[in-house]
C-alpha positions, 0 to 999 in steps of 0.5 A, a space after each residue: 253068204 249063208 244059204 237060204 235055209 240058214 237065214 234069219 227067219 227063214 223057217 218061221 220058227 220063233 227060236 230062228 230069229 238069228 240064221 244058223 249054219 255049221 255050228 254058227 249063228 248068223 244075224 241079219 244084216 250085211 256086217 259079216 258077224 257070226 257067233 256061237 251061242 252056248 246054253 245058259 247064256 255063253 257067246 262068242 261073238 265075231 265082228 270080221 270088218 271091226 276085227 272085234 271078238 267078244 266072249 261072254 261067260 255066264 250061268 243065266 236062267 233066263 237064257 230062254 226068254 223072248 228076245 234074248 238072243 236078239 238083245 244080246 246081238 243088239 249089245 254086241 253090235 254097239 260095243 263093235 260100233 264103239 270101238 
């Protein structure tokens, strides 16, 4: 469970759609997922309940586009649900 300041949207910053704490990003929801997000679209997505880890390496010049992180979370969740 993350502290209030680390929850998604807690500081009303456009870049805080996903919560953050101790070098890990925490998406909204009750699944207990967490992830590391690197510059240019590198990801480590961890879904403990499903025992799924997804690693994405990339060099995407659009990594700062609106909704980029949330689209990835949705994509990773779909993969985890399908397994």
